[in-house]
NUGUNU-594871 format. One record per residue (C-alpha): x, y, z; residue in three letters. Coordinates in nm, 4 decimals. Example, Ala and Ser with C-alpha at 12.3 -4.5 7.8 and 13.67 -1.06 7.14 Angstrom:
<atoms>
<atom u="1.2300" v="-0.4500" w="0.7800" code="ALA"/>
<atom u="1.3670" v="-0.1060" w="0.7140" code="SER"/>
</atoms>
This chain:
<atoms>
<atom u="-11.7556" v="-7.2282" w="7.5573" code="MET"/>
<atom u="-11.8680" v="-6.9193" w="7.3615" code="ARG"/>
<atom u="-11.8765" v="-7.1620" w="7.0958" code="TYR"/>
<atom u="-12.1506" v="-7.3603" w="7.2578" code="LEU"/>
<atom u="-12.3625" v="-7.0545" w="7.3751" code="LEU"/>
<atom u="-12.3420" v="-6.9054" w="7.0410" code="ASP"/>
<atom u="-12.4972" v="-7.2648" w="6.8792" code="GLY"/>
<atom u="-12.7086" v="-7.2860" w="7.1618" code="PHE"/>
<atom u="-12.9001" v="-6.9230" w="7.0822" code="ARG"/>
<atom u="-12.8839" v="-6.9996" w="6.7115" code="ARG"/>
<atom u="-13.0512" v="-7.3653" w="6.7740" code="ARG"/>
<atom u="-13.3381" v="-7.1384" w="6.9782" code="ARG"/>
<atom u="-13.4184" v="-6.9007" w="6.6898" code="THR"/>
<atom u="-13.7096" v="-6.9555" w="6.4898" code="ALA"/>
<atom u="-13.6617" v="-7.1001" w="6.1106" code="PRO"/>
<atom u="-13.5764" v="-6.8193" w="5.8904" code="ALA"/>
<atom u="-13.8973" v="-6.9544" w="5.6951" code="VAL"/>
<atom u="-14.1265" v="-6.7953" w="5.9393" code="GLU"/>
<atom u="-13.9711" v="-6.4322" w="5.9021" code="ASP"/>
<atom u="-14.1013" v="-6.4198" w="5.5841" code="ASP"/>
<atom u="-14.4537" v="-6.4872" w="5.6591" code="LEU"/>
<atom u="-14.7461" v="-6.2280" w="5.7953" code="PRO"/>
<atom u="-14.8016" v="-6.3015" w="6.1644" code="ILE"/>
<atom u="-15.1470" v="-6.3888" w="6.0553" code="ASP"/>
<atom u="-15.0014" v="-6.6830" w="5.8647" code="ALA"/>
<atom u="-14.8313" v="-6.8464" w="6.2384" code="LEU"/>
<atom u="-15.1611" v="-6.8649" w="6.3996" code="ARG"/>
<atom u="-15.4455" v="-7.1042" w="6.4030" code="GLN"/>
<atom u="-15.8096" v="-6.9809" w="6.4007" code="PRO"/>
<atom u="-15.9748" v="-7.0989" w="6.7028" code="ILE"/>
<atom u="-16.3558" v="-7.0486" w="6.8694" code="ASP"/>
<atom u="-16.3799" v="-6.8691" w="7.2306" code="LEU"/>
<atom u="-16.6970" v="-6.9083" w="7.4510" code="LEU"/>
<atom u="-16.7054" v="-6.5644" w="7.6049" code="VAL"/>
<atom u="-16.9451" v="-6.4821" w="7.9355" code="PHE"/>
<atom u="-17.0114" v="-6.0715" w="7.9600" code="THR"/>
<atom u="-17.2674" v="-5.9757" w="8.2631" code="GLU"/>
<atom u="-17.5363" v="-5.9424" w="7.9778" code="SER"/>
<atom u="-17.4800" v="-6.2323" w="7.7466" code="GLU"/>
<atom u="-17.2763" v="-6.5600" w="7.6740" code="THR"/>
<atom u="-17.1712" v="-6.5922" w="7.3277" code="PHE"/>
<atom u="-16.9000" v="-6.7732" w="7.0690" code="THR"/>
<atom u="-16.6388" v="-6.5680" w="6.9082" code="LEU"/>
<atom u="-16.5656" v="-6.7749" w="6.6003" code="ALA"/>
<atom u="-16.2494" v="-6.7826" w="6.3827" code="GLU"/>
<atom u="-16.0763" v="-6.6040" w="6.6103" code="VAL"/>
<atom u="-15.6872" v="-6.5755" w="6.5143" code="ARG"/>
<atom u="-15.5106" v="-6.7034" w="6.8261" code="ALA"/>
<atom u="-15.1356" v="-6.6709" w="6.8951" code="PRO"/>
<atom u="-14.9076" v="-6.9297" w="6.9354" code="ILE"/>
<atom u="-14.8745" v="-6.9770" w="7.3135" code="GLY"/>
<atom u="-15.1227" v="-6.8915" w="7.6303" code="ARG"/>
<atom u="-15.4560" v="-6.7500" w="7.5540" code="ILE"/>
<atom u="-15.4447" v="-6.5704" w="7.9095" code="SER"/>
<atom u="-15.0989" v="-6.3858" w="7.7923" code="ASP"/>
<atom u="-15.3035" v="-6.2813" w="7.4849" code="TRP"/>
<atom u="-15.6312" v="-6.1603" w="7.6682" code="LEU"/>
<atom u="-15.3411" v="-5.9399" w="7.9007" code="ASN"/>
<atom u="-15.1778" v="-5.8341" w="7.5918" code="SER"/>
<atom u="-15.2981" v="-5.5205" w="7.4330" code="ALA"/>
<atom u="-15.3270" v="-5.6949" w="7.1001" code="GLU"/>
<atom u="-15.6632" v="-5.6969" w="6.9296" code="GLU"/>
<atom u="-15.9018" v="-5.9805" w="6.9372" code="ILE"/>
<atom u="-16.1447" v="-5.9954" w="6.6810" code="ARG"/>
<atom u="-16.3642" v="-6.3034" w="6.5054" code="GLY"/>
<atom u="-16.7278" v="-6.3793" w="6.4329" code="HIS"/>
<atom u="-17.0027" v="-6.3108" w="6.6894" code="LYS"/>
<atom u="-17.2152" v="-6.6251" w="6.7163" code="ILE"/>
<atom u="-17.4708" v="-6.5908" w="6.7381" code="PRO"/>
<atom u="-17.4763" v="-6.2904" w="6.5115" code="ASP"/>
<atom u="-17.7570" v="-6.0431" w="6.5804" code="PRO"/>
<atom u="-17.6748" v="-5.8308" w="6.2745" code="SER"/>
<atom u="-17.8776" v="-5.8916" w="5.9775" code="PRO"/>
<atom u="-17.5626" v="-5.9428" w="5.7501" code="ALA"/>
<atom u="-17.4840" v="-6.2383" w="5.9977" code="GLY"/>
<atom u="-17.0940" v="-6.1978" w="5.8548" code="ASP"/>
<atom u="-16.9419" v="-5.9175" w="6.0364" code="THR"/>
<atom u="-16.6271" v="-5.9056" w="6.2474" code="TRP"/>
<atom u="-16.6171" v="-5.7773" w="6.5872" code="ILE"/>
<atom u="-16.3250" v="-5.6824" w="6.8209" code="SER"/>
<atom u="-16.3754" v="-5.8333" w="7.2011" code="LEU"/>
<atom u="-16.3883" v="-5.5477" w="7.4522" code="ASP"/>
<atom u="-16.1685" v="-5.7012" w="7.7185" code="ARG"/>
<atom u="-16.3282" v="-5.4809" w="7.9817" code="SER"/>
<atom u="-16.6624" v="-5.6469" w="7.9781" code="GLY"/>
<atom u="-16.5312" v="-5.9858" w="7.9117" code="CYS"/>
<atom u="-16.6056" v="-6.1961" w="8.2534" code="LEU"/>
<atom u="-16.4743" v="-6.5468" w="8.1114" code="ILE"/>
<atom u="-16.3391" v="-6.6681" w="7.8018" code="VAL"/>
<atom u="-16.3384" v="-7.0488" w="7.7823" code="VAL"/>
<atom u="-16.0920" v="-7.1477" w="7.5108" code="PRO"/>
<atom u="-16.1011" v="-7.4813" w="7.3258" code="PRO"/>
<atom u="-15.9228" v="-7.8009" w="7.4517" code="VAL"/>
<atom u="-15.5777" v="-7.8159" w="7.3384" code="ALA"/>
<atom u="-15.3074" v="-8.1019" w="7.3838" code="ALA"/>
<atom u="-14.9819" v="-7.9609" w="7.5187" code="THR"/>
<atom u="-14.6689" v="-8.1195" w="7.6367" code="ASP"/>
<atom u="-14.6264" v="-8.2069" w="7.9646" code="PRO"/>
<atom u="-14.2814" v="-8.1469" w="7.9502" code="LYS"/>
<atom u="-14.3518" v="-7.7605" w="7.9194" code="LEU"/>
<atom u="-14.5971" v="-7.7112" w="8.2018" code="ARG"/>
<atom u="-14.4902" v="-7.5490" w="8.5142" code="LEU"/>
<atom u="-14.5764" v="-7.8078" w="8.8263" code="HIS"/>
<atom u="-14.7172" v="-7.5987" w="9.0678" code="ARG"/>
<atom u="-14.9512" v="-7.6684" w="9.3385" code="SER"/>
<atom u="-15.3190" v="-7.6697" w="9.3020" code="ARG"/>
<atom u="-15.5692" v="-7.4562" w="9.5017" code="GLN"/>
<atom u="-15.9508" v="-7.4652" w="9.4717" code="ARG"/>
<atom u="-16.0827" v="-7.1196" w="9.4608" code="VAL"/>
<atom u="-16.4364" v="-6.9517" w="9.4013" code="SER"/>
<atom u="-16.5375" v="-6.6530" w="9.2286" code="LEU"/>
<atom u="-16.8328" v="-6.4538" w="9.1662" code="ARG"/>
<atom u="-16.8143" v="-6.2270" w="8.8504" code="LEU"/>
<atom u="-17.1517" v="-6.0481" w="8.8210" code="GLY"/>
<atom u="-17.4102" v="-6.3092" w="8.8169" code="PRO"/>
<atom u="-17.1726" v="-6.5803" w="8.7414" code="ILE"/>
<atom u="-17.0363" v="-6.8223" w="9.0088" code="ALA"/>
<atom u="-16.6856" v="-6.9922" w="8.8956" code="VAL"/>
<atom u="-16.4737" v="-7.2750" w="9.0813" code="SER"/>
<atom u="-16.1715" v="-7.4066" w="8.9768" code="GLY"/>
<atom u="-15.8031" v="-7.5129" w="9.0355" code="ALA"/>
<atom u="-15.5670" v="-7.1778" w="9.1053" code="ALA"/>
<atom u="-15.2153" v="-7.3059" w="8.9964" code="HIS"/>
<atom u="-14.9334" v="-7.0911" w="9.2100" code="THR"/>
<atom u="-14.6183" v="-7.1481" w="9.3613" code="PRO"/>
<atom u="-14.5660" v="-7.3466" w="9.6649" code="ALA"/>
<atom u="-14.6293" v="-7.2312" w="9.9428" code="GLY"/>
<atom u="-14.8446" v="-6.9627" w="9.8546" code="THR"/>
<atom u="-15.1950" v="-6.8567" w="9.9123" code="GLU"/>
<atom u="-15.4096" v="-6.8951" w="9.6054" code="ALA"/>
<atom u="-15.5984" v="-6.5565" w="9.6624" code="THR"/>
<atom u="-15.3342" v="-6.3294" w="9.7822" code="GLY"/>
<atom u="-15.0617" v="-6.4488" w="9.5234" code="PHE"/>
<atom u="-15.2885" v="-6.3942" w="9.2121" code="LEU"/>
<atom u="-15.4327" v="-6.0632" w="9.3639" code="ARG"/>
<atom u="-15.0762" v="-5.9546" w="9.3611" code="ARG"/>
<atom u="-14.9849" v="-6.0835" w="9.0365" code="HIS"/>
<atom u="-15.1278" v="-5.7943" w="8.8790" code="ALA"/>
<atom u="-15.2779" v="-5.9442" w="8.5842" code="ARG"/>
<atom u="-15.6163" v="-5.9337" w="8.4535" code="ALA"/>
<atom u="-15.6963" v="-6.2358" w="8.3436" code="PHE"/>
<atom u="-15.5685" v="-6.5479" w="8.4971" code="ILE"/>
<atom u="-15.6434" v="-6.8957" w="8.4104" code="PRO"/>
<atom u="-15.8299" v="-7.1967" w="8.6225" code="LEU"/>
<atom u="-15.8579" v="-7.5581" w="8.5489" code="THR"/>
<atom u="-16.1144" v="-7.8298" w="8.6145" code="ASP"/>
<atom u="-16.3506" v="-7.5313" w="8.6233" code="VAL"/>
<atom u="-16.7391" v="-7.5041" w="8.6961" code="SER"/>
<atom u="-16.9471" v="-7.2037" w="8.5941" code="ILE"/>
<atom u="-17.2789" v="-7.1097" w="8.7096" code="SER"/>
<atom u="-17.4565" v="-6.8554" w="8.5329" code="SER"/>
<atom u="-17.8656" v="-6.7731" w="8.6285" code="PRO"/>
<atom u="-17.9210" v="-6.7472" w="8.2171" code="ALA"/>
<atom u="-17.7052" v="-7.0731" w="8.1013" code="ASP"/>
<atom u="-17.7025" v="-7.4168" w="8.2750" code="ALA"/>
<atom u="-17.4289" v="-7.5294" w="8.4394" code="SER"/>
<atom u="-17.0885" v="-7.5565" w="8.2427" code="ILE"/>
<atom u="-16.7706" v="-7.7518" w="8.3120" code="SER"/>
<atom u="-16.4788" v="-7.6789" w="8.1259" code="ALA"/>
<atom u="-16.0928" v="-7.8018" w="8.1556" code="ASN"/>
<atom u="-15.9782" v="-7.4282" w="8.1628" code="VAL"/>
<atom u="-16.1299" v="-7.1050" w="8.1859" code="ALA"/>
<atom u="-15.9908" v="-6.7693" w="8.1826" code="ILE"/>
<atom u="-16.1360" v="-6.5411" w="8.4773" code="VAL"/>
<atom u="-16.0732" v="-6.1525" w="8.4212" code="HIS"/>
<atom u="-15.9674" v="-6.1312" w="8.8581" code="LEU"/>
<atom u="-15.9971" v="-5.7393" w="8.8382" code="ALA"/>
<atom u="-16.3744" v="-5.7682" w="8.7807" code="LEU"/>
<atom u="-16.4249" v="-6.0518" w="9.0723" code="ALA"/>
<atom u="-16.6647" v="-5.9237" w="9.3467" code="GLU"/>
<atom u="-16.5634" v="-6.2104" w="9.5471" code="ARG"/>
<atom u="-16.2589" v="-6.4229" w="9.5323" code="PHE"/>
<atom u="-16.1809" v="-6.6872" w="9.7827" code="GLU"/>
<atom u="-16.0086" v="-7.0390" w="9.8693" code="PRO"/>
<atom u="-16.2127" v="-7.3588" w="9.8967" code="VAL"/>
<atom u="-16.0790" v="-7.4909" w="10.2185" code="SER"/>
<atom u="-15.8810" v="-7.7629" w="10.2543" code="GLY"/>
<atom u="-15.7564" v="-7.8126" w="9.8887" code="THR"/>
<atom u="-15.3911" v="-7.7546" w="9.8178" code="ALA"/>
<atom u="-15.2452" v="-8.0497" w="9.6672" code="THR"/>
<atom u="-14.9277" v="-8.0452" w="9.4433" code="PRO"/>
<atom u="-14.9356" v="-8.1045" w="9.0722" code="ARG"/>
</atoms>
């Protein structure tokens, strides 16, 4: 039995080739649409980690990229994303393996983040109420799916996924009668 477990552990480790590569070589550049209270911009050529963007936003790792539109005269400056002022981050659409997804119930929620209104589906364990569960979950950034974002400065935007800064939400409430299994 021990041999089987040891073999299992060996198969789950990364190939030795990756150990010699710098961490940035394992990342793919992506563009993130970022909403703050005062502006909406694209952070381009961000070196995203392999894994979920919401986990990365909740980590302490620095997020750097090119700001588009860039107000600087040089036009080619790297900036660090200030998470504390970040209300919403919309990552690019990514194909994922359905076998890796957690199958959780979906509950429609609505949020008010400064001047921006957001509605989308929160995915929570069966039997939980989305707003209570997510507030207790103690994560600043949470992903929502099938999202609609309305801002006074921009037209309404629809996205497959948006990651919202729940800690900055002025209002966070369920949309009644929307729990559906996934």
